[in-house]
N, C-alpha and C positions, 0 to 999 in steps of 0.2 A: 504494499500499500504506502512504499514512501513516494512513487512519484505518481500517485493519485492526488491531485488538488482542483482548489477552484480556477479558472481562467482568469480572475485576478490577481491572485497567487501567485501562477506561472507567468502571466505577463508582467508582474511586478519585482520578480523574482530573476527574469533570465531574458528581459529583453530593455536594455538599457540605452540612455539617449547617444545616438551615434551610430548605433547599431547597423549593419546591413542585413536585411531580413530576406529571406526567398516566402513568398506568400502563395501558397497553393490554390489551384481550384481556376478555373475559369466559366462560369454559373456553373457549370456543375462542382459541387463541394467546395465551393469560395467558405473558407472559417470566418465568417461573418461575426460570431461572439468573438473572438479573438480579437476582430479589428475594430469593433466596437469599443473595447476592454480598452487598446493601446489609444484610442483618443478621448475615452474617459479618464486616463490615468496621464493624458496630457503629454505624452511619449513625445519626442521633438530630434532632430535631426536626422533620420532614418535614411538610410539609401534600402530602395524596394526593388526586387524584380520579379519579372514571371513574366513567360512571353504570353501574349492575348490579356492585355490586363482588362481592368473592367470596374464596373461601380464600386466594390471594397477600396482599389487603387485612386480613383477618382476622390472618394469620401476622404481615405487619409491625407490627399492632396489638400483638401480643400478644407481641413482640421487643421490646419498647419503641422502637421508631423513630418512631414518628409523634406529632407535636404535635397535626396538625389534620386534617378529615377532609371535606374538601366531596362529597357524597352525596348518591343518589338513595335505595339501599336497599344492605344487604349480606346475602348469604344463601350458606349452602353447599349449595344448590338440593336434592338428592334426601335430602342429608343433614341438612336442619334449619335452625336457627338458628346464626349463627357466635359461637361461642363466646368467645373472647376479645375480641371486638368489646362483647359484653355485661357481662364481666368488667370492663372497663376501664369502663363507663357505670354500670355497679350499683356496682363494689365499687371504682373506681380502682386496678385490680391492671393490668399493674406500676405503669400512671398514667389517670387520667384525662384523656381525649383531649377536645377543644372539637369539638362538629359542627356544623356549616351544612349544612341541607337542602334540597334542591330536589326538584321532579317528575322523572322518567325522560324528559322530552320538553323541560324547560328548561335540563335542565345540558348532554347535546348540541347545542340551540343556543347555549348561553353558548361553547360551543369551538366551534363554527363563525365567531360573531362573530371570537374571536379571530384564528383562523386568515385569514378577510376582512379583519380591518383594521378592522373596525367595534368603536365604543366601547357597546354595547350591542344586546340586539336585543329585540323585543316577544315575549311571552309570553302567552298564554291559559289554561294549563291550571291555573295556579296563585290565579287570582284567586278568590277567594271561601272558598279553605281553608285550615284554620290553620297551613299552612307561612307564612303571609304574618303571623302572630301571632308569632311564634316567630325573632328572631335573635340568631346569636353573634356570632362575631369581625366578621365581614363590618358589624354595629352596620347604621347606615343604608345603607348601601351594598348589603345585599343586594337590593333591588330600588328602586324608583321607579315613583309609580303619574301618569300625564299624562290628560289628555282628547284622544282621536283626533280629528287636524287634520279626519278627514273626516267622520265623521259624530259626533264627541261622548261615542262609548261612552269607557268605562275602558280602559285599555290600560296593562298592568305593563311593566314595562323592566328587565329584566335585565343585568348585567354581563357585557361579555366578558371570557373567561378566559387569562391571558396564562401557562401554566407556565414554571418557569425549565428544566426537562428533561421531553421525553415518550420516554420507553422503552416500546419497543413491539419485539413477536416477529412474522416473516413467513418465508413460504417462502423467498423467495430474495431476495437483494439482492446489487448489483455489488461493487466497490471503492472506488468513490467514495460510495457507499451509498443510490444509487435502491434503494428500497425494494418490491418487489412482495407482493401479498397476495391470498388467495382464500378463499372462505367467508364467513360472519358477518364483517359489519367492525365492526358497533357503533358506537361513536364515535370510534374508534380513526385515520381519516381525519384527522376535524376535530382532536381532541386532538394529536396530531405536529403539525398545519401550523401550531396557536395556541402551540406550544412555541418557546423561542428557540433551543433545542439538541435535537437528539433523538438517540439513543443506540438503533441498529436492532441488534436480536439476531436473527440467520436462521439455518435450517435449513442452509443451503447459500450458499456464495457462489459468483456464475455470471460469467460474463463479461457486457460492456456489449454483445455481439452478441444475446446472451440475453434482455438486458433490452428490448434493441430490436426485436426480434421481435413484442412484444404490452403495446405502450407504455402502454396501458388499464389492464393491473395495477399499475402502478406507482402509489402511495398517497402517495409523500413524494419530493422530489426531490433531491439530490444536495447544493445548496448548503447545506440545511438540517440536514445528516444531520455529527454531531461524529463518533462511533465507530461501526463496523462490529463486529460479532462472531460468528464462526460456532460454532453451539451445538446440533448436531441432539439433538433430545428435549429440547433448550431449553424447551420448555412443557409438558412432563410435569409433572402428574399432567392438564391440559386436554388438549385435542386439535388436531392441526393438521391441517386437511383435505390429502390426499394423501400423509401423512406417517404418523402414527399416531391412533387412537382413545383417547377419553377413557377413563382407568385409575381406575374404580368401586371395585375392591379397594382400590387405594392411598388411593382419598377415604374410604374408610370407615374407614380405618386412622387418617388425620388426624384426623376425626371423632371417634374415640373417643380418641386421644389428650390430643384438644383439651379434652375435657370437666372437664379436672381441670388448674390450674397445673403439678404435678408432671407430668403426662404429657404435656402440651406441650413442658416441657423437655428431658424423654426425646428427643421427636419432634426436636428443635433437635438434641442433641447426637447423635443417628445420623445423621439426614438434611443437615444444614447445616455445624456446626460439626464432626462428624466426616470431613466429605469435604472434600478443597481447592480440587474445580471440579466441573465438570459430568460430565467423563469419570471422574472417581471413583465419582461420584454413580451414571452407570449401570453402573460396574460393581457398586456395592453393591447397586445395584437387581436384578441378574442373578442375585447370590449369594444373595440373601433372597426373592425370588420365582420365581427360575429363569428359564432361557434360552426356555423353551415358553413362559409368561406374555411375555416381550418381543417376542418376534416375533407373539404371537397379534394384541399392539396394533398392529404395522406395517402400512400399508395397503399391498394387493397393487396394483400397477401396474395400470391399467384406466382405460379410453378412458370410462368412465363419470365417473371423477375429473375433475375442473376439466384442462385441457390443460398438461403441463409441458414447456415446449420445450427444458428438457437432456437428454432422454432422447432 
Protein backbone atom coordinates (compact mmCIF):
# COMPACT_ATOMS: atom_id res chain seq x y z
CA UNK A 1 0.00 0.00 0.00
CA UNK A 2 3.04 2.30 0.15
CA UNK A 3 2.52 3.62 -3.38
CA UNK A 4 -1.25 4.07 -3.14
CA UNK A 5 -2.14 7.65 -2.27
CA UNK A 6 -4.46 10.48 -3.18
CA UNK A 7 -3.87 12.42 -6.36
CA UNK A 8 -3.26 15.53 -4.27
CA UNK A 9 -0.49 13.76 -2.35
CA UNK A 10 1.05 12.31 -5.52
CA UNK A 11 1.18 15.66 -7.31
CA UNK A 12 2.40 17.45 -4.20
CA UNK A 13 5.18 14.93 -3.60
CA UNK A 14 6.43 14.12 -7.10
CA UNK A 15 5.64 17.12 -9.34
CA UNK A 16 7.95 19.99 -8.51
CA UNK A 17 7.95 23.47 -10.02
CA UNK A 18 10.10 23.44 -13.14
CA UNK A 19 9.66 19.70 -13.74
CA UNK A 20 9.60 18.10 -17.19
CA UNK A 21 6.35 16.12 -17.55
CA UNK A 22 5.09 13.58 -20.02
CA UNK A 23 1.29 13.55 -19.86
CA UNK A 24 -0.32 10.51 -21.45
CA UNK A 25 -3.54 10.23 -23.39
CA UNK A 26 -5.14 11.86 -26.38
CA UNK A 27 -8.91 12.04 -25.87
CA UNK A 28 -8.45 8.39 -24.82
CA UNK A 29 -7.51 8.27 -21.11
CA UNK A 30 -6.14 11.81 -20.52
CA UNK A 31 -5.27 12.05 -16.79
CA UNK A 32 -7.65 14.93 -16.06
CA UNK A 33 -7.89 14.28 -12.32
CA UNK A 34 -4.13 14.86 -12.13
CA UNK A 35 -4.27 17.82 -14.54
CA UNK A 36 -6.82 19.55 -12.32
CA UNK A 37 -4.71 18.86 -9.24
CA UNK A 38 -1.62 20.38 -10.87
CA UNK A 39 -3.65 23.52 -11.54
CA UNK A 40 -5.19 23.43 -8.05
CA UNK A 41 -1.72 23.32 -6.48
CA UNK A 42 -0.56 26.14 -8.77
CA UNK A 43 2.49 24.30 -10.09
CA UNK A 44 4.57 26.51 -12.36
CA UNK A 45 7.41 26.63 -14.91
CA UNK A 46 6.61 23.14 -16.18
CA UNK A 47 7.89 21.68 -19.44
CA UNK A 48 5.23 19.41 -20.93
CA UNK A 49 5.20 17.00 -23.84
CA UNK A 50 3.06 14.53 -25.77
CA UNK A 51 2.22 14.05 -29.41
CA UNK A 52 -1.37 15.06 -30.19
CA UNK A 53 -1.94 17.50 -27.34
CA UNK A 54 -5.52 18.51 -26.60
CA UNK A 55 -7.70 20.30 -24.05
CA UNK A 56 -5.69 19.01 -21.08
CA UNK A 57 -2.56 20.81 -22.33
CA UNK A 58 -4.61 23.86 -23.29
CA UNK A 59 -5.94 24.03 -19.74
CA UNK A 60 -2.49 23.80 -18.17
CA UNK A 61 -1.23 26.57 -20.45
CA UNK A 62 -4.22 28.80 -19.70
CA UNK A 63 -3.77 28.26 -15.96
CA UNK A 64 -0.20 29.56 -16.17
CA UNK A 65 1.47 26.27 -15.18
CA UNK A 66 3.57 25.85 -18.34
CA UNK A 67 6.85 27.46 -19.32
CA UNK A 68 7.89 25.19 -22.19
CA UNK A 69 6.05 22.86 -24.56
CA UNK A 70 7.73 20.17 -26.71
CA UNK A 71 4.97 19.73 -29.23
CA UNK A 72 3.66 18.19 -32.41
CA UNK A 73 0.33 19.99 -32.50
CA UNK A 74 -2.46 20.97 -30.16
CA UNK A 75 -6.15 20.99 -30.98
CA UNK A 76 -9.57 20.75 -29.36
CA UNK A 77 -10.54 18.27 -32.07
CA UNK A 78 -14.14 18.72 -33.19
CA UNK A 79 -14.26 21.99 -31.22
CA UNK A 80 -11.52 23.65 -33.24
CA UNK A 81 -8.42 25.52 -32.15
CA UNK A 82 -6.94 25.54 -28.64
CA UNK A 83 -7.88 28.97 -27.32
CA UNK A 84 -5.58 29.25 -24.28
CA UNK A 85 -2.60 28.06 -26.33
CA UNK A 86 -3.26 30.70 -28.99
CA UNK A 87 -3.68 33.46 -26.41
CA UNK A 88 -0.35 32.50 -24.87
CA UNK A 89 1.58 32.65 -28.15
CA UNK A 90 -0.27 35.57 -29.75
CA UNK A 91 -0.94 37.84 -26.76
CA UNK A 92 1.26 36.55 -23.94
CA UNK A 93 -1.77 35.68 -21.76
CA UNK A 94 -1.18 34.61 -19.01
CA UNK A 95 2.41 34.54 -20.32
CA UNK A 96 4.09 33.50 -23.55
CA UNK A 97 5.27 29.90 -23.47
CA UNK A 98 8.37 28.64 -25.26
CA UNK A 99 7.61 26.16 -28.03
CA UNK A 100 9.80 23.46 -29.61
CA UNK A 101 8.05 21.69 -32.48
CA UNK A 102 8.54 18.22 -33.93
CA UNK A 103 6.44 15.99 -36.18
CA UNK A 104 3.84 13.50 -35.05
CA UNK A 105 6.27 10.68 -35.79
CA UNK A 106 9.52 12.14 -34.51
CA UNK A 107 8.31 12.96 -30.98
CA UNK A 108 7.05 9.43 -30.17
CA UNK A 109 10.33 8.08 -31.57
CA UNK A 110 12.25 10.41 -29.24
CA UNK A 111 10.27 9.03 -26.29
CA UNK A 112 10.87 5.50 -27.54
CA UNK A 113 14.61 6.22 -27.62
CA UNK A 114 14.42 7.44 -24.03
CA UNK A 115 12.55 4.32 -22.96
CA UNK A 116 15.08 2.05 -24.68
CA UNK A 117 18.13 3.81 -23.25
CA UNK A 118 19.31 5.15 -26.61
CA UNK A 119 20.86 8.65 -26.73
CA UNK A 120 19.12 9.60 -29.98
CA UNK A 121 16.97 8.23 -32.77
CA UNK A 122 17.16 8.65 -36.58
CA UNK A 123 14.05 10.18 -38.12
CA UNK A 124 13.22 10.96 -41.73
CA UNK A 125 9.91 12.81 -41.80
CA UNK A 126 11.30 16.20 -40.66
CA UNK A 127 14.05 16.34 -43.28
CA UNK A 128 13.33 19.08 -45.80
CA UNK A 129 10.60 20.74 -43.71
CA UNK A 130 10.60 24.19 -42.10
CA UNK A 131 10.62 22.52 -38.68
CA UNK A 132 14.37 22.17 -39.22
CA UNK A 133 14.73 25.93 -39.66
CA UNK A 134 13.00 26.86 -36.40
CA UNK A 135 14.81 26.24 -33.13
CA UNK A 136 13.67 27.37 -29.71
CA UNK A 137 14.94 26.46 -26.23
CA UNK A 138 16.67 23.26 -27.37
CA UNK A 139 18.88 25.29 -29.70
CA UNK A 140 21.45 23.19 -31.56
CA UNK A 141 20.29 20.23 -29.50
CA UNK A 142 16.99 20.04 -31.38
CA UNK A 143 18.55 17.75 -33.97
CA UNK A 144 21.81 16.83 -35.68
CA UNK A 145 22.42 15.86 -39.29
CA UNK A 146 24.80 13.05 -40.31
CA UNK A 147 25.51 10.99 -43.39
CA UNK A 148 24.32 7.44 -43.23
CA UNK A 149 27.31 5.14 -42.78
CA UNK A 150 25.56 2.65 -45.05
CA UNK A 151 24.53 4.63 -48.14
CA UNK A 152 25.67 8.22 -47.52
CA UNK A 153 22.14 9.63 -47.46
CA UNK A 154 21.34 12.51 -45.05
CA UNK A 155 19.89 11.36 -41.73
CA UNK A 156 18.44 13.54 -38.99
CA UNK A 157 19.14 12.49 -35.41
CA UNK A 158 16.66 13.62 -32.76
CA UNK A 159 17.57 13.48 -29.05
CA UNK A 160 16.06 10.98 -26.66
CA UNK A 161 13.62 12.49 -24.16
CA UNK A 162 13.75 11.71 -20.43
CA UNK A 163 10.88 13.41 -18.58
CA UNK A 164 11.23 13.81 -14.83
CA UNK A 165 7.74 12.44 -14.30
CA UNK A 166 5.16 10.73 -16.51
CA UNK A 167 1.49 11.01 -15.55
CA UNK A 168 -0.79 8.45 -17.15
CA UNK A 169 -4.36 7.26 -16.67
CA UNK A 170 -5.12 3.57 -17.23
CA UNK A 171 -7.98 1.17 -16.74
CA UNK A 172 -6.40 -0.75 -13.89
CA UNK A 173 -3.27 -1.19 -11.83
CA UNK A 174 -2.23 -3.13 -8.77
CA UNK A 175 -0.97 -1.57 -5.54
CA UNK A 176 2.64 -1.88 -6.68
CA UNK A 177 1.99 0.09 -9.87
CA UNK A 178 1.85 -2.56 -12.57
CA UNK A 179 -0.40 -0.57 -14.91
CA UNK A 180 -2.64 -2.02 -17.60
CA UNK A 181 -4.45 -0.26 -20.41
CA UNK A 182 -6.30 -1.06 -23.60
CA UNK A 183 -7.66 1.05 -26.42
CA UNK A 184 -5.71 3.72 -28.31
CA UNK A 185 -2.19 3.75 -26.92
CA UNK A 186 -0.57 6.69 -28.68
CA UNK A 187 2.86 7.36 -27.18
CA UNK A 188 1.73 6.53 -23.62
CA UNK A 189 3.83 3.37 -23.25
CA UNK A 190 6.99 5.04 -24.52
CA UNK A 191 6.47 8.25 -22.56
CA UNK A 192 5.89 6.39 -19.30
CA UNK A 193 8.96 4.20 -19.70
CA UNK A 194 11.16 7.10 -20.81
CA UNK A 195 10.40 9.00 -17.60
CA UNK A 196 12.40 8.74 -14.41
CA UNK A 197 9.23 8.29 -12.33
CA UNK A 198 5.60 7.54 -13.14
CA UNK A 199 2.36 8.57 -11.47
CA UNK A 200 -0.34 6.05 -12.38
CA UNK A 201 -3.94 7.20 -12.16
CA UNK A 202 -6.40 4.35 -12.69
CA UNK A 203 -10.09 3.58 -12.81
CA UNK A 204 -9.61 0.80 -10.29
CA UNK A 205 -6.94 -0.89 -8.24
CA UNK A 206 -6.96 -4.66 -8.73
CA UNK A 207 -5.02 -7.56 -7.28
CA UNK A 208 -1.69 -8.82 -8.54
CA UNK A 209 -3.56 -11.97 -9.54
CA UNK A 210 -5.78 -10.01 -11.94
CA UNK A 211 -2.74 -8.32 -13.49
CA UNK A 212 -1.05 -11.69 -13.91
CA UNK A 213 -3.95 -13.13 -15.90
CA UNK A 214 -3.05 -10.99 -18.90
CA UNK A 215 0.43 -9.47 -18.47
CA UNK A 216 0.49 -8.35 -22.11
CA UNK A 217 -1.73 -5.42 -21.12
CA UNK A 218 0.86 -4.10 -18.66
CA UNK A 219 2.50 -1.02 -20.20
CA UNK A 220 4.69 0.06 -17.29
CA UNK A 221 6.22 -2.18 -14.60
CA UNK A 222 5.97 -1.52 -10.88
CA UNK A 223 9.63 -0.54 -10.40
CA UNK A 224 9.08 2.58 -12.56
CA UNK A 225 6.05 3.74 -10.59
CA UNK A 226 6.26 6.21 -7.72
CA UNK A 227 2.52 6.58 -6.97
CA UNK A 228 -0.79 4.89 -7.70
CA UNK A 229 -4.04 6.84 -7.42
CA UNK A 230 -7.50 5.34 -7.84
CA UNK A 231 -9.60 7.86 -9.73
CA UNK A 232 -12.86 6.56 -11.23
CA UNK A 233 -14.00 8.90 -14.03
CA UNK A 234 -10.46 10.29 -13.86
CA UNK A 235 -10.09 10.82 -17.62
CA UNK A 236 -13.39 12.68 -18.10
CA UNK A 237 -14.24 14.44 -20.42
CA UNK A 238 -12.02 12.07 -22.39
CA UNK A 239 -13.00 8.44 -22.67
CA UNK A 240 -11.68 5.25 -21.13
CA UNK A 241 -12.50 2.11 -23.17
CA UNK A 242 -14.65 -0.30 -21.23
CA UNK A 243 -15.62 2.35 -18.66
CA UNK A 244 -17.12 5.51 -20.21
CA UNK A 245 -17.42 7.44 -23.44
CA UNK A 246 -16.17 10.87 -24.48
CA UNK A 247 -18.38 13.67 -23.18
CA UNK A 248 -19.11 15.92 -26.16
CA UNK A 249 -21.47 18.19 -24.21
CA UNK A 250 -18.82 18.93 -21.59
CA UNK A 251 -16.21 19.42 -24.29
CA UNK A 252 -18.43 22.05 -25.90
CA UNK A 253 -18.81 23.72 -22.50
CA UNK A 254 -15.00 24.00 -22.21
CA UNK A 255 -14.69 25.29 -25.77
CA UNK A 256 -17.20 28.06 -25.13
CA UNK A 257 -15.67 28.96 -21.77
CA UNK A 258 -12.12 29.12 -23.11
CA UNK A 259 -13.10 31.58 -25.84
CA UNK A 260 -12.35 34.40 -23.38
CA UNK A 261 -9.99 34.90 -20.44
CA UNK A 262 -12.95 35.61 -18.17
CA UNK A 263 -14.83 32.53 -19.33
CA UNK A 264 -11.81 30.32 -18.84
CA UNK A 265 -11.24 31.62 -15.31
CA UNK A 266 -14.89 31.03 -14.49
CA UNK A 267 -14.49 27.46 -15.76
CA UNK A 268 -11.49 26.88 -13.49
CA UNK A 269 -13.31 28.44 -10.54
CA UNK A 270 -16.22 26.04 -11.04
CA UNK A 271 -14.58 22.78 -12.12
CA UNK A 272 -11.09 22.92 -10.58
CA UNK A 273 -10.88 25.34 -7.66
CA UNK A 274 -14.55 24.90 -6.77
CA UNK A 275 -14.12 21.20 -5.95
CA UNK A 276 -11.48 19.68 -3.72
CA UNK A 277 -11.02 16.37 -5.56
CA UNK A 278 -12.44 14.07 -8.22
CA UNK A 279 -15.21 12.80 -5.96
CA UNK A 280 -16.58 16.32 -5.58
CA UNK A 281 -16.04 16.87 -9.29
CA UNK A 282 -18.27 13.89 -10.14
CA UNK A 283 -20.89 15.05 -7.65
CA UNK A 284 -20.89 18.51 -9.20
CA UNK A 285 -21.11 17.00 -12.68
CA UNK A 286 -24.21 15.00 -11.72
CA UNK A 287 -25.80 18.08 -10.14
CA UNK A 288 -25.20 20.11 -13.29
CA UNK A 289 -25.83 17.60 -16.06
CA UNK A 290 -28.06 15.09 -14.28
CA UNK A 291 -27.66 11.47 -13.28
CA UNK A 292 -29.13 10.33 -16.61
CA UNK A 293 -26.34 12.00 -18.58
CA UNK A 294 -23.74 10.56 -16.21
CA UNK A 295 -25.13 7.04 -16.64
CA UNK A 296 -25.40 7.51 -20.40
CA UNK A 297 -21.63 7.89 -20.60
CA UNK A 298 -20.98 4.66 -18.73
CA UNK A 299 -20.01 1.62 -20.78
CA UNK A 300 -22.26 -1.41 -20.45
CA UNK A 301 -20.22 -4.52 -19.85
CA UNK A 302 -20.17 -6.48 -23.07
CA UNK A 303 -17.80 -9.06 -24.43
CA UNK A 304 -17.43 -6.79 -27.43
CA UNK A 305 -15.34 -4.58 -25.17
CA UNK A 306 -11.76 -5.56 -24.37
CA UNK A 307 -11.65 -8.30 -21.77
CA UNK A 308 -11.77 -7.22 -18.14
CA UNK A 309 -10.65 -10.05 -15.90
CA UNK A 310 -11.89 -8.30 -12.78
CA UNK A 311 -15.47 -9.26 -13.59
